[in-house]
Residue, then its C-alpha position, 0 to 999 in steps of 0.5 A: m500500499v504504501i510502495i502503490y502509494f509513492l508510485i502515485i505520487i512520484s509519477n504524477l509528479m515527475i510528468v509535472y515536473l517535466i512540463w514545468t521545466h519545458k518551456n516548449l510544453h507551456e501550451p495550454m494542452y499541456i497545463f492541463i494535463a499538469a494541472l489534471l496530474l496535481n489534482c490526482v496527487l491530491y486526490s489520492t492524498s485525500v485518502y491513503p494516509k488515513l488509509l495506511i494508519d487504519f491498516l496499521s492500527e487495531k481499531q479504526i477511528i475517526l471523527y466526526s469533523a475530520c471524516l467530513f473534511q475527507f468527504f469535503i475534499f474527495y468530492s471537492l477533488g473528484g468535480t474537479e476532475f471533471l471541470i478539468l476533462a470538460a477544459m480539455a475537451y474545449d481546448r482541443y475543440v478550438s485546436i482541432c476545429k478553429p485553428l487559425q483561432y486558437p493563439t486568440i481564443m486560448r490565452k494564458n488568461t483564459v487557462c488561468v480562468f478555466l483551472v480556478l474555476s476547476w478548483i473553486v466551484p466544486a469546493c464551494h459546493l461541497a463546503v455547502l454540503a459539508t457544513e450541512n452534514a455536520k449538522a445532522k444528527l448520528c443514529d450510527f457510528k460504524l461507517k461502510s467504508i474504508f474512508c468517509n465517502n458518500a457511506v457517511y450518509s448512513l450514519q444518519c438519522e435521517r437524511s435532510r431534504f435539503i442535502t439530497v436536493f443540493g447533492v443532486v444539483g452537484l451531480i449535474n452540475l459538477v459531473i453530469l453537464p461536464l459530460v455532456f459538455i465534453v460528448f458534445t464537444y468530441t462528437i463535433i470534433l469527430v465530425v470535422s476530423y472524418q470531413s478533414c485530411k488525414e493529418v488532422k485525423k491523427k492529431a484528433a486521435e493522439t489528442c483526444l483518446p487519452h482524455l475520452s479514456v480518463l473519462i471513461s474511467f473514472s465515470c465508471l468509478i464515481l457512477y459506482d460511487v453515487s449509486i451504491a450510496r443513493l440505492e444503498s445497496d447491499l452489497p457484500k463487504t467484499a466487493r463493495l471493497i475492492m471496487t472501493l479501492q478502485i477509485v483510489l489504487y488503480h485510477p490515480l496510478l495509470i491515470h499518466l499513462y493515458m496521457d500522450l506527452k508526444 
């Protein structure tokens, strides 16, 4: 477990360092890749240290306030990943469909605005959810998960209507809308590429397929995480553990392999 965590940190930060030190990589596409990998490192750090402590301890104990903080960080960074992927999709759309306007549209300030919003918007939304969860009355003190994700709702005596509605709004704003935008954008890219020359098709394949691979991988894992809490499914503990580990183990470890840095 310790080895895997350090592999995640080293492999992702190594690429971030390469992008930072090579001026020829200071382009929007590579900046977004660096931001995605950095977000992945933070995402893993929100889970792994506490997970390692729990594995080394006889009793797994966490304060409810600390649990909500982990809940906030975990889902905030998850929302950030979808928004960064949406920004990357827009960058590819402008690059392939409007190449002459690319330097004008994708300026340094535009990239900075996209990145700042990608981190601030999910954080603000999850701050509201975490605050409301802190006010909830608890009837159970045994978490049915290896870390504080949607399973925190099972601890509450009754889930408030505000939390339910606001959670759905967050799911729409941070996951569904970015997904729809990405699918719509890549559909346009696919149509334009199909009607263009061989070089444009090759460029589209090399830059878009890695992004789509990351999107599909992460979307499936988040879909599981959300549905398991909303449907309150009684999955066997082993199956729940394996699926949960996919989110914090394989995705952060392999995400940099999807990225094309040629």
